[in-house]
Structures are given as structure tokens and as C-alpha cells.
N, C-alpha and C positions, 0 to 999 in steps of 0.2 A: 309794506312793513309797518306796522305801528311801533312808534319811538314813544315813551313814556320819560316822564321827569323825574321816575322816581322807579325804585326796583325793591324788590324784597328778599332779603338773604335768608336763608334755612341754615342752622349747623347746629350741632349738640356740643353743649361746653365739655372740655377734657376733663376738670376739675370736679365739677359735681354732676354730668351725663344728662342734663335737662334739654330736652329740644327747645330750641328759640327760634323766632322769626322776629327779623328789623327789617322796618321799612326805611330805607335812605333815599333823599331827594339829590338831584343831579349835581347841585351845588355843593352839598357834603364833601363830594369828592375832587372838587373841581382845584385847581393850584397843584403845585407840587409837595404841600403839605403832606403827610400820612394822616388818613382817616381810621379810628378805631372803632371798634364795637366791644364794648364790655359784656359780660354775663350781669342779667339784673341779678342774679340769686346769688352769685359768690364773688363777683367785682372784678372775676380775672380778665384781661384783654382775650377775646374770643379770634375776633379776627380782625388785620389792619388792611387797608387798600391804600396803594401808593400811587397817584397818576405818575407815570415814568416819562410822559413828556413826548411818547414816540407814537401815540395812536393805542396805546393799552396801558391795562391797570396791573399791578402787580398787587397779587391777593393772597396775605399769607393766613395759616390759621394753623391752630394745635390738634391734631387730628383726634378724635373720640375712638378712634378703631386701635390705631397702633402706638399712639403718645407721641408720635413726631411732629415738626414744625414742617408743614409742606406750603412750597410758593409755587403759584401759578400766574401765569401769564395770559391775560383775559385780554382779547380787542375790546375797545371801549364800545363800539357800535354793538358789539356781541352782548357785553354787560348791559346796555338798556334797551335794547331792541328784540332779543331772542325771546320766547316763551319761556324756555328752560333752560339753562346751563347748570350741568351737574359736574363737580368737580372729585375728583375720585381718591381715592388712598391708594397710592403704586403698589403697597404691599399686598392690601386685603383687595383692592380692585372694589369695594363699595362706596357709594355717594357718601362725601362727606360734608360737603357743602351744596346748598341749591340756591341759585340765581334767578329771578325772573319776575313772571307774574305771579302775585300773591297765592291764588286758588291754586296754581300748579305746584309751587312751592310747598302749599300747605299738605299737597297731596303725596310729594315726596318724603317729607318729614313724617306722615302720616307711616308711611310703608318703612321707616327705618324701625317702628316698634317689633314687625316681624323678624328683623335682623338682628337686634341688639338687646330686645325684649323687654324694654324700658316702658314704663306705663306714663303715658302722655299726660293723663289726668287734669288736674286744675293748672298745671305749669304751661299748657299748650292751648291757644295759642297765646303769646303776649307778644305786644308790639312794642 
């Protein structure tokens, strides 16, 4: 299994609806502090990642489908080693966040256009 020192997060901003990707490094998520990803368009916190210290991350995001805040427990090895992790909205069962290999995350984000009908246009991808 390939271990990366970085991973890519793909998400859709709840406020402005723009699909984004952010590449983060392993050191961004080390320690007990929370790491946040803010939307570069509107500035709101889109995703927060907290190292629980028990071999997993707490990943929290505001859902672009239902508007609720969802919290997921993602094992650290899964977060950094898996080609793709898709987190789904429990209400709509759609993928709301993709974590993993950059090219695979981009494929997932591109599929969102068919589901929610937004134009990726010039806003995608931005690191």
C-alpha cells in the first residue's frame, strides 16, 4: 500500500456552492490542534480535521446537500494511504467529501456536476 505524505480533500462549499480541492500535508494534521480548510471564494470554514490521538481523525464539514454539519471518524492510516475515501451525507447518501489521491478526488468532484448541476468552470480545480 502506497503511503503519501500529502492527501487531497475534495468538497463543495455550503455557502457559495463551489467545488474545491485542497492538498494538505501530513504535518498539517499532526498534534492535537484542529486544522481548518476555508473556502477561498467566500472564506467560511469548509472542513475541520482534528487528531483524536487514538489513531483516527475527526473530520467535520458543512454538507452542501442538506446544510447540516456532519462529523466522521476516519482512521489515520485510511486518511493517508487509501486511494479514495468518500464521506457521504447520511440524509441524501451522496458523497460530500472525497479524501485521497488527487486524480481520483478530481474524478469524484467532476461527478458532482451531474448530481447537483453546478458548473465547475474556472473555479475547478484550485489548490
